[in-house]
N, C-alpha and C positions, 0 to 999 in steps of 0.2 A: 624702330627697333624695340623701344620701350613698350609700345602697345602690343607688339608681337609676343614679348616676354610675358606680359601680364595675361594675355589670352592663353598662352601655353600653360601657365600656372593654374589658371581658372579651369582649364580642361583636364588637369591632372586628376586622376581618380582619387577619391577620399579613401584613406586606409581602412576606416571602419566599414565603408561600403564594400570594398573589395574583399574584406575578410569575412563577410556574412556567410558564404557557403561553408567556410571552415568552422565558424562559430556554430552554425546549424548542425554540422556533423558531430561536433563536440557535445552539444546538448542532447542530440539523439543518443549518443553513447551513454550519457548520464541517465537518460530515461530507461535505456535497456538494462543498465546496472541496477537501477531501482526496481525494475520489474523482476530481475533475477533475485534480488534481495528479498522481495515480498514472497516469492515462491519458496526460496530456501528457508525463510522464516516460517512459512506455513508447514514445511516438512519438519522443521525443528520442533514446532508445537505438537504436531501429530505423532511424532516419535518420542514425545516427552523428553526431549534432549536439552531444553533450554536452561535447566539448572545444573548441567554437568560441569560447567565452569563457574566456580563460586567466587571469583574475583574479577574486578574490572581494571585491567591494565591496558589502556589504549595503545601503548607503544610496545612494551615488553610482551604483552599478551599475544602479539602476532607470531611469536615463536612457540610452536607446539612442543609437547614432550619429545625429546630426541633419543632417549634411551630408557631402559627398564626402570632406572631409579626415578627419572622424571615422571614416568607414567604412574609409578607407585605413589609418588608424592601427590599428584593430581587426584588420584583415586582416594587417597586418605582424606583430602580436603572435601571431596564429594561425600564421603562417608559421614561427615559431620552435619550434613544437611538433613532436614526433616524428610525430604523425599526419599533419601536412601533408608533412613531409619524406619519410616512408616510404610514404605511401598516396595523398595528395592533392596531389602536387607540381604537377600540371597544372590544379588548380582555379582558376577565375576568380571575379571578384567576385560575379556573380549567384548561383553555387552556394554561395559562402560566406555570402551574405546569407540564403539559404534555411535553412541549418543554424543560423545565428546566431539567427534569429527563433524557432526552436523552443526553443533553450536559454534565450533571453531570456524567452520566455513562461513557461517552467517556473519560472524564478527569480522572475518577477513574481508568479505565483500564490502562491509561497511567501511573498513579502513581503505580499501582500494578505491571505493567511491569518493572518499574524502580527498585522496591524492589526485585522482583523475579530474576532480572538479577544481581543486585549489591551484595546482601547478599551471594548467592551461589558462585559468582565469588571470593569474598573475602575469603570465606571458602576454596575453592579449592586452591587459591593462597597461603594462609598462611600454609596449610598442604602439599604443594608441589605436588599437584595433577594435575598440568597443565604442558604440554610440553612447552619448551621454545619457540618453533615456534608458539604456540597458543597465546602468550601474545599480540603481536601487533594486531592480528586479533580481539581479544576480546576487547582490549582497543578501537579499531576503532568502534566496535559495540556500545560500551558505549558512545562514542562521538557522533555518529550518532543518538543514542536515545535521548541524551540531546538536540541536535540540532533540532530534530523533535518536541520536546516539545516547545522549544522557537519559532520555526517556526509556530506552531499551534496558539500560542498567537498572533504572528505578523499577521497571517491571520485574526483572530477574530477582532483584533484592526482596520483592514481596513474597517470593516462593521459597526463600532460604530458611525461614523460621516459622515453625508451627503450622505448616501446610505442605502438601505434596505437589502443588502446582502454583503458577503465578496468579495474581489477582485478575479477575476477568475485566475489572474496570481499567487496569493499567494495560492489559493486553489489547483491549478495544481502542484505547487512546494511542498506543504504539502503532497499531495497524492503521488507524485513521490518519495519523500524522504522515505515515509513509505514503498513503494514497494521496493525501493533500500535496505532498512534495512532488509526487509523480505528476499529478494534474498541473501543478504550477510550472513544472519544467515544460510540459506539453504546451501550455498557454504561452510561455515565453518563446518557444519555437515558432508558434503560429503568429506571434506578434513581431517577429523579426522584419517582415516585409509589409505588415499591415497594422492599421490602427482600428480600434473598436469603440463603439459607442455603448452607453448604458442601454439595456433593453427598453424599447419604446413601443413595441407592438405585442399583441397577444402571443404570436408565435415565438418571439424572442424571450418573453417572460416564461412561457411553457418550457422552452429549451433550458432556461436557467433553473426552473423548478425541477425538471427532470434530473439535472446534474446534482442538485441539492438532495433529492430523494435517493439517488444512487449512493451518495456519501453516507446518508443516514442508514441505508440498507447494509453497506459494508461495515459500518460501526456495529450494527445489530449482529452481523455475521461474526464480528469479533467477540461479542458476548456469547454467541452460540458456541464458538470454539473454546472460549474460556471456561464455560460450564460443561463442556462435552455434551451439549444439549442434543447434538445430532445422533448421539449413540442410543437415544431412546425415541419412542413413538415413531418407529420406522415404517409407517404406512402412509399412503397417499391415495386419494385426496382426503380421506378421513384421518383424524388425529385422535388416537386413543378411542377409536370406534365412533367418533362423533365429529360433526362439522365444527361445533364449538365445545371443546372438552371442559369437563369439570375442573375445579381447583386452579383456575387461571389466577385467582386472587386470594389464594389461601394464606399468603404471608401478610403480616401487618407491620408497619403501615403499607397501604396498597401499592405505593410506588416501588417498593422493593421487588415486587413480582416482575416488573419490567426488566430488572437487571440481575436478579438473583434466583428466580424461579425458572428452572430449565424448561418446564412445560410452556410457560408464558413467553419466554424468550424465543423458543422455536416457533410458537404460534404467531407471534408478532413478525418474525422474519418471513414466514409464509405469507401472511396477509399483505405485508408491504411489497412483496414480490408481485402479487396479483395487481396491486394498485399501480406499480411502476409499469407493468406490462400493458395494462389497459390504457394508461395515459400515453404511453409511447405509441400504441396502435392508433389512438385518436389523433395524436400529433402528426403521425406519418400520413394518415388519410387526409388530414386537413391541409398540410403543406405540400405533400407529395414531392418532397425533395429527397435527393440521394442521402444526405446526411441524416435526416429524420428516419428514413427507412432502415439505414444501417443501425441506428440505435435500437429500433424494434427487433431486428434480426439478432443483434447481440444480446438483448434482454431475454428474448425467447430461448436462445441457446443456453444462456446462463440459468434460466428457470428449469430447463430440461436437465441440465447437469446437476442442479441442486436436488431435483427429485431423485435422480439415479443415485446420487451420493447418499441420500437418505435411505432409499430402499435397500441398498447393498451394505448398509451399516458402516458408512464412511471409510471405504478402502482408500489407501494413500493416493493411488493414481487418480481416482475420481475427485477426491478432495482437492488435490493440487490443481487439477484441470478447472474445477469450480472457482478456485481462488484466482487462477490466471485469467479466466474469462471475465471475472469481476473487473480486472484492469482493462480488458478489451472494451467492456461496457463504458468505463470511465473515459477511455480514449475516444470512443464514438460520441459520447455525450459532450465532451470538450470540443470536438470538431463541429458538432451540430451547433453548439453555442457560438463558436467562432464564425460559422457561416451565417448565423442569424443576427450577429452584431457587428459584422464587418462594415467598415466605412470606406476605406480606400487604401490602395497600395502606397507605401512610403519609400 
């Protein structure tokens, strides 16, 4: 009787194991919300809406203006900003409300994301539905999410005094951290049932290098957005009438051109796109795997969207599609690395 009881207990499913499908759906929802946040954030930048809310109130800020007096107070605060004084001094209430709602929506998504992460996490933790190896990964995601919120305000604060937009350095950092958080969530999802090894073959190293290059390219895109570099030099394949334009290093010291010269920033973004496309094609031809070919298709689509966005002078629809496809490229690159470093199911 005792042996039968022991066998019955041993056969009882582990709570963490049976909860895996629910944990996976929860993390997929987190990834979708991050995806939406990046897109709404892109729209906020493209519509110059990011400076419309001049205070950071993580809790009370969730309540938008509810009446005419509230709207007037919010508008008066915006009128104190450099953006209003130097660029939008003729703005009326209707135009202000338009940019306000973009920024408010972006911040609301951030608050929603925090709640959707924290409450289920606590529920899973208290009921023993998380594997021990998942704890440090999920805690890291929580820390990255909090850091992203703080970095978002740090970015906004850079544009409230003596300039009409935010610092391109802080914008690129904000975008890069969002993409890193998105990628980390995807990797955790893919690690629920699998373990991975450190790259040991050429193919796995190339997969890792491709992912790294994609991250660098997205950060470079942040500098393009921060400097409005896509608004100029709207020709392709030539740039300013040449393959290699003049004045790439007109600033001194030379390193400033990489981050502050709109011509150089756009040129670097173009060149890195070519490099990533060529490496992805070579990688796909060499491995001939579904995951590597998917990376190539995604990179090619992203390059085409980038060219169209440039040629049409950065219309909102094309620009947002370009930003969304960047996350598709990240997803493909993460999956490709997962397939190249997979050890065994767990």
